[in-house]
C-alpha positions as a Markdown table, in Angstrom:
| # | Residue | x | y | z |
|---|---|---|---|---|
| 1 | Met | 88.8 | 113.5 | 104.9 |
| 2 | Val | 84.7 | 113.6 | 105.1 |
| 3 | Ser | 82.7 | 111.4 | 102.9 |
| 4 | Ala | 79.4 | 111.5 | 102.6 |
| 5 | Met | 77.1 | 108.0 | 102.8 |
| 6 | Thr | 73.6 | 107.3 | 102.9 |
| 7 | Ile | 72.0 | 105.2 | 105.9 |
| 8 | Ala | 71.5 | 102.5 | 103.5 |
| 9 | Asp | 75.0 | 101.9 | 101.5 |
| 10 | Ala | 76.4 | 102.3 | 105.3 |
| 11 | Lys | 74.3 | 99.5 | 106.6 |
| 12 | Lys | 75.9 | 97.4 | 103.8 |
| 13 | Lys | 79.4 | 98.2 | 104.2 |
| 14 | Ile | 79.2 | 98.8 | 107.7 |
| 15 | Thr | 81.6 | 95.6 | 107.9 |
| 16 | Ser | 83.9 | 96.2 | 105.8 |
| 17 | Leu | 84.7 | 100.4 | 106.7 |
| 18 | Glu | 87.0 | 99.1 | 109.7 |
| 19 | Asn | 89.7 | 98.3 | 107.0 |
| 20 | Thr | 89.0 | 101.2 | 104.4 |
| 21 | Met | 89.2 | 104.2 | 107.1 |
| 22 | Ser | 92.1 | 105.9 | 108.6 |
| 23 | Tyr | 92.4 | 107.9 | 111.9 |
| 24 | Asp | 91.5 | 111.3 | 110.2 |
| 25 | Asp | 88.4 | 109.8 | 108.1 |
| 26 | Thr | 85.2 | 110.5 | 108.7 |
| 27 | Ile | 82.1 | 109.5 | 107.3 |
| 28 | Ser | 79.1 | 111.6 | 107.0 |
| 29 | Ile | 76.0 | 109.5 | 107.4 |
| 30 | Thr | 72.7 | 111.1 | 105.6 |
| 31 | Ser | 69.4 | 110.3 | 105.3 |
| 32 | His | 67.3 | 112.0 | 102.7 |
| 33 | Gly | 70.4 | 114.7 | 101.9 |
| 34 | Lys | 70.2 | 115.5 | 105.7 |
| 35 | Glu | 73.6 | 114.8 | 107.6 |
| 36 | Val | 72.4 | 112.7 | 110.9 |
| 37 | Phe | 75.4 | 110.7 | 111.7 |
| 38 | Ala | 79.1 | 110.9 | 112.3 |
| 39 | Leu | 81.5 | 107.8 | 111.8 |
| 40 | Ile | 84.8 | 107.9 | 113.2 |
| 41 | Arg | 87.4 | 104.7 | 113.7 |
| 42 | Trp | 87.3 | 104.3 | 118.0 |
| 43 | Asp | 90.8 | 105.8 | 118.4 |
| 44 | Thr | 89.6 | 108.8 | 116.9 |
| 45 | Tyr | 86.5 | 109.1 | 119.2 |
| 46 | Glu | 89.0 | 108.2 | 122.1 |
| 47 | Ser | 91.0 | 111.6 | 121.3 |
| 48 | Ile | 88.5 | 113.9 | 121.1 |
| 49 | Gln | 86.6 | 112.6 | 124.4 |
| 50 | Glu | 90.8 | 112.9 | 126.2 |
| 51 | Thr | 91.0 | 116.2 | 124.6 |
| 52 | Leu | 87.4 | 117.3 | 125.7 |
| 53 | Glu | 87.9 | 116.4 | 129.4 |
| 54 | Ile | 91.5 | 118.2 | 128.8 |
| 55 | Leu | 90.1 | 121.6 | 127.4 |
| 56 | Thr | 86.6 | 121.3 | 130.6 |
| 57 | Asp | 89.2 | 120.9 | 133.6 |
| 58 | Glu | 90.3 | 124.3 | 134.7 |
| 59 | Gln | 93.8 | 123.0 | 135.9 |
| 60 | Leu | 94.4 | 120.8 | 133.3 |
| 61 | Thr | 93.8 | 124.0 | 130.5 |
| 62 | Lys | 96.5 | 126.1 | 132.6 |
| 63 | Asp | 98.9 | 123.1 | 133.0 |
| 64 | Leu | 98.8 | 122.9 | 129.1 |
| 65 | Ala | 99.2 | 126.9 | 128.8 |
| 66 | Glu | 101.7 | 126.9 | 131.1 |
| 67 | Gly | 103.8 | 124.3 | 128.8 |
| 68 | Ile | 103.2 | 125.6 | 126.1 |
| 69 | Lys | 104.2 | 129.2 | 127.7 |
| 70 | Gln | 107.6 | 127.1 | 128.4 |
| 71 | Val | 108.5 | 125.7 | 125.0 |
| 72 | Lys | 107.9 | 129.1 | 123.6 |
| 73 | Glu | 110.3 | 130.6 | 125.5 |
| 74 | Asn | 112.7 | 127.6 | 125.1 |
| 75 | Lys | 112.4 | 126.8 | 129.0 |
| 76 | Leu | 112.5 | 123.6 | 128.6 |
| 77 | Val | 114.4 | 120.8 | 131.3 |
| 78 | Asp | 116.1 | 117.5 | 129.5 |
| 79 | Phe | 115.3 | 114.6 | 131.3 |
| 80 | Asp | 118.5 | 113.9 | 132.8 |
| 81 | Ser | 118.3 | 116.9 | 134.5 |
| 82 | Phe | 114.7 | 116.6 | 135.7 |
| 83 | Lys | 115.8 | 112.6 | 136.5 |
| 84 | Ala | 118.9 | 114.3 | 138.6 |
| 85 | Gly | 116.0 | 116.7 | 140.3 |
| 86 | Leu | 113.7 | 113.9 | 141.7 |
| 87 | Lys | 116.3 | 111.8 | 143.0 |
| 88 | Cys | 117.0 | 114.9 | 145.2 |
| 89 | Ile | 113.3 | 115.1 | 146.5 |
| 90 | Gln | 113.7 | 111.6 | 147.9 |
């Protein structure tokens, strides 16, 4: 959920926001009615960063697309079969 807060209010409330914000919350920090900052939880930020890293890595993007295709085609391997296949490699 996105909520708005002025810079002055954010300064007053910054120490209590940790306890009130959830993973999906964003606070739009405004100055003179204009959005100037977005405040999010650190775990949300890390998730966004990891997603961007995947989407900007060509090989990871191809691997992700292949995995999604395999799920849609129900071409999955159960963990025990996968693990057994690894033993054959050694």
